N, C-alpha and C positions, 0 to 999 in steps of 0.2 A: 851638113848634115851629120851628126853623130847620131849612131844609133847604141844603145847599151843592153846586152843581153843579163837580165839579172838573174843569175842561176841561185843566190840567196844558200837555202838550204834544201833545194830541190834535188839535191843528191842523195838524200835520205842518209847520209853518212856512209856511203857506198862509194867511196872516191874513185872507183871504176867507172860510175857513171857520171862522176863529175869530169872526168875525162873525154866520156863520149859528149858531154855538153857542150864543153869547149870546141870539140871537134866540128857539130853541129853548128854550133854558134857562129863559127868561121864559113861554113857552107851556105847558110842563110843571110849572110851580108853583115852581120853585127861587126860594129867595128871594135867594141870593148866587150869581154864577158866577166862579170863582177861577181863575187862571193863577199861572205859577210865575216865579220871576226868580234865576236862578243855579246850575241845572241844564241841561247841554247850552245856554248861554247864549251869545250874542256872534256877531261875524262869521263865517261859513263853519258855523254850528251850526244846528241845526234850531229852537232857540228865540231868534231874531233880535230879541229884544225891545228896543226902543230908547224914549228918551222920546217920541218921534213916536209909536211906534205904541201906548204906555201913554195917550197923548192920544187917538187914535183909538178905542181900546178903551174908555176911559172914556165917550168921545162915544157911543158905540153903546149901552153898558149903560144910561147916562143916557135916551136915545132910547126905550128899550124897558122904561123904569123897573124896573131889575132893579140890586142891589148889586153893584160889583165889587170884588174882593178878589186879594190875591197871597200866594203863600207866599214869603218872605224866606229865600233858603238860605244866601246868603255875606254878608260885611259890604258887600262893594261894591254890591249890590243896595238896600242900605237908603236910602243919599243920592239914589238916582236915583227912589226911589218916593214919598220924603219930600215934595217940592214939591206932590202929587197931593192931598194932604189926605183920604186915603179914610179912612172911620170905623172900619176895622179890619184888623188884620195875622193872618196865619197863620204859625206857625213847624213846618217839619217835623222829624220825629223826628231825623233825621241832625243838623240844624242844632243841636239840644239838646246833643250830644255834642261836635259838632267847633267850633262858635263860641258857648259860653254868655255870652260876655261881649255879643256881639249880641242874644242874647234879653234880657238885663238891659236893654240900650240900648231895645230895641223894647219893653219893659214900661213904661219909665220915661217913655215917651210920653203915658201914662195912657190909652191907646185899649184898647178890647177887643182881646186878643190870645187866639187860639185854639192851644195849642201840643200837638202829637201827641207821644207816649210811646212810640211802635213800639219803639225801639233802649235806652230805657231800661230796664235790669235791675239797678240798684242799689236798696239799701234807702232808704225814704222817698221825696220828690220833688226833683227837680232845681231847684226856686226857691219861696222863701218865699210863703205866700198873698198874695196882693193882689187888689183890686178889680176890676181889669181882667183879671185871670189866668183864663182857661178851659182846662182840660185836656180833651183827647180821647184814648179810650183806642184803641187800634189795635194790629194786629200788620202788622211792615213785610216780609211778603213777598209778593210779585206772579206769580201770584195766591196768597192765604193759604186753605190748604186748612180744610175746616170742623174737623178734628180740633184746630187750633192755636187755637181761638177758648176753650177751656176758661176762660182766666183773665179772660173777661168778666164784668164785675159782674153780680152778681144783681140788686143793685139800686143803680141809678146815682144814685138820690137821696141814699143814705147811702154814696156813695163820693166820691173827688176827682174826678170824672170829671163834667162836663157832655153829654157826647156821645161819640160813636164815629164815626171816620174809617175806612170800609171799604176792604180789598182783596179781598175774595171775588167769585166768580161768581154772578151774581144779586143778587136784591135780598130774600132771605130773611135773613139776617143783620142788615142794617140795620133791618128791620121786628121781629126778635128784641130788639135794643137798643132799640127804641122801646118794645117791650112791658115791658122791664125798668126804664123811666123816663128814657131818654135822652133830651134835648131838643135836642141840635143831631146832624145827622147830613149828613156828608161822603161824598159818592159820585162816582166818577170817571164821564165824561159823555161819550159819542160818537155820531157819527154812523154809525159802521160799525164791529163788534165784530171784524170779519175781517181788517180794516186791519193790515200787519204793521210798519208805520213805528215805531211804538212800542209796546213791550210792554203799555201800559196799557189799548190799545183792548179786549185781550180780557177784561179784567176790569171793564170800564165797565158804565154801563147806556145803553142807546138811550133816545131820547125817549120811546118807548111804554113802557119798562119804568120810565124815572125817572118818568112822570107816574101809574102804579100806584104806586110805592112812595111818592109823594107823598101820593096820595089814601088810601091803607089808612094809611099812617103818621099821617096828621093825625088820622083816626078812631080808630085806638087811643090815641092821646093823650088825645082827648076822652073817651073811657070812663076811662081812669086817671084823668082830674082830675075826673071825676064820682065817684070812688072806687067805681068797679065791681071 
C-alpha cells in the first residue's frame, strides 16, 4: 500500500506551513507527500514554488524520511523539477487533456508516473501500457459527492487502475477503494479544514483523519492479501 498526502496548495503560500505539513505527513503514516507545480504558480501567486523552494522542501522531506513528489501540470514545470531527480512523478487529470505530449515526455523518463483520469471521458485509455505508468481512478469535482462515485471499479485488481485519488469529504471513500483492491490512495492533507484560502482544505484529511485512514487501510489490505 502507498498512501500519498496531497498538500497541493494547502500551505496557502506560507512555506513554513509546508514544512509542518511534511512533518505531520510523516507522523501520520504517509509514504509520500505531494505538492503541485503549474497551478496558481509563480510570482504574486499563492503557489510561489521556485527551485530554491523545491530544494528546501526536498531537504525537509529527506530529514523526516518521507518521499517528496510533485504533480506536473504545465510543460514549463517539468524542466524545473528534472534536476532534483525525484523517484516518481504525478500527472493531474486536466494535464492529460491539455498537455498529452508533456505526459509522454514524463513517461519517457522511465520513472514511475501516476496519472489521474478524472477528466477523461473517452473510450479506452489515453496512453498505451508502459511499465512505469500507473493510472489512478478519480472524479474531478471539489468536493465529490458520494453519488458521483458509481463508476469506481468494483475490483481494482481487474481494472486498468492501480489506485484512487480522492476528492470526497471524509475518509470513507478511500477506505472503500482499498476494500476493492486499490493499492495507492491519494488524499488531500491539511492542518485546518475550515481554512478558506483554497477550496481543497474542506475536502482534505486532518492529521488525525489521515492517520486513521492509513491504519484502517493497511489493515484492510492485509486481510485482502490473506485471501479473506
